[in-house]
Every structure is written in structure tokens, then in C-alpha cells.
N, C-alpha and C positions, 0 to 999 in steps of 0.2 A: 544640381539639387541632389546631393548625395544622401542616401538613406530614405528617399521618398518612395512613393509607390511606383513611380515611373522608372526609376533607375535603382536596381538592387545594389546593396553594398558589396564590395569585392569579397569580403570574407564570409559572406552568408551562403552563397551558392558555390560549392566546390565541385569540380569535375572529378569523377572517379576515374581510376586508371582504365585504359582500354586494352583489350586482348588483341592479339595479332589479327583476328578477323574483323576488328572494328567495333565489336560489342563492348559494352561497359562491364566492368568487373567490380563487384562489391565484396570487400573483404570483411568477414565477421571476426570480431575480436572476442576472445573469452568463450566460456562454455555457454551453450544455448539449449533450451528445451523448446523445440519448434522455433517460432519467431521470437520467443521471449529470452532475453539474456539473463543469465543467472548472476546476480550481484550478491554480495554479503548481506546487504539490507533486505533484499527480497527473501533470501533463504532464512534469515533470522526471523522475519515477520511471519513467514510460512510456518516455521517450527513453533513460534509463540502462539499463533492463532489456533493451529490444529492441536498443539499440545495442551493448551488450556481448555479447548473444547472437549478433548478426550478426557481430561481430568474432571470436567464438569459432568460428563456422562458417567464416569466412575463414581463421583460423589453422590449422584442421584441413586445409585444402586446400594450404597452403604446405608445400613440401618442401625446406627448407634449414636452416641452423644456427639461425635465429631462430624456428623453430616452437615450441620449448618455452617460451622466454621470453614469446612472444606468447600462448600458451595460459595461462600462469601469470598474466600481467597481466590478461587478459580475465576469468579466473575470479575474480581479486581484485576487479575492478570490479563484477562481477556479485554477489559477496558483499556489497559495500558497498551496492549498490542494494537487495538483498533485506533487508539490515539496516535500512535506512531505511524500507522497506515494513513490516517487523515492528514498528518503533517507532511508525509511524503507526497500525498496527492496534491496538497497545496503548493509545495515547492515545484512539483512537476508541472502544475498548471501555469505558474509564473514563467518557468523556462520555456514551455511550449508556446505561450503567447508571445514571448520575446523573439522566438524563432519564426514567428509567422505561421504557426500551425494551429488554426482555430478549432479544427475538429478534435485534435488530440487534447487541446486545452479544455474543451467542453467535457470530453469523456473523463479526464482526470478530475475536473471540478465536481462532476456528478459522483464519481467514485469516492472522492474525498468527503463529500457531503454525506453519502451513505455510511461511510466508515465513522464519521463524526456522530451520526445518530446511533450507530451500533455501540460506540464507546460510551455515549451518554446512557444508553439503556443498561449496559453492563455495569457501569458505575452506580446507577440507581439501584439495580438489583443487589449489588454488593453492599450498599449502605443499608437497604431494607433488611437484608439477611443478617447483617451485623447487629442491627437494632433488635431484631427478633431474638437473636442468640443472647444478647445482654439482658433481655427482659425476663 
């Protein structure tokens, strides 16, 4: 019964290399900040979310005719960044569930759901601000 709960598939559990003293060695690939690996997607999302949040803070301080369009465009970019984060959470959830990691799948699903709600709120704010600006 290959692939069942009793017998793991051969490619699923790999043995990491051993050191001369018999302990296992885990090799980390690529740059890391603590336990989190830096990928181009994570760096781009980080820049987009915090950049658009800083732009929104700046737009709140501006007191002229361009304040409403700046707030609307900042909220739209923030919505796009959170949408990408929600999509990444969904993809990560599927991958984690296929790998048999239910805890990670649950955490990614919750994070993706929260990112979806944040994206919806940002898009709603952008639409309301655009409607106020046109009126």
C-alpha cells in the first residue's frame, strides 16, 4: 500500500546528511533572516506592503487637492499587495497539505484569509475614496 498512512512514500521523507559524530546536518540554502528564508516574492511583498502603507501615512498629512487621489491610489496598491499575499498563502496551504504538514497548512490558510480580508478592505476604501473624489 504505497502512499498510505502506514507506509510513507520513498520520496517524501529524505534523510539529511550526517556529520562525522553521527548527528544530522541541515544545510540552509540562500539568505535567511532568522528562520525565514528570503525569496524574491517575500521581499517584493514586504516592499509593496510597507511602501504603500508609508505612502498612505504621507497622503494623510498632505492638505491640498491631491490628498484624496493619493489616498485612493495608495489603498489600491495596498489591496494589490495583500491580494498577492493571499494568493501566496493559498498556494502555500495546498503545498503544505500535500506534504502532510497540517499545522503549517492551517497557519497559512489563516494568514491567507486575513490577507484576503485586508485586501477587500483596502479595495473598498480605494473605491469609496475614488467616488468621493469624483463627486
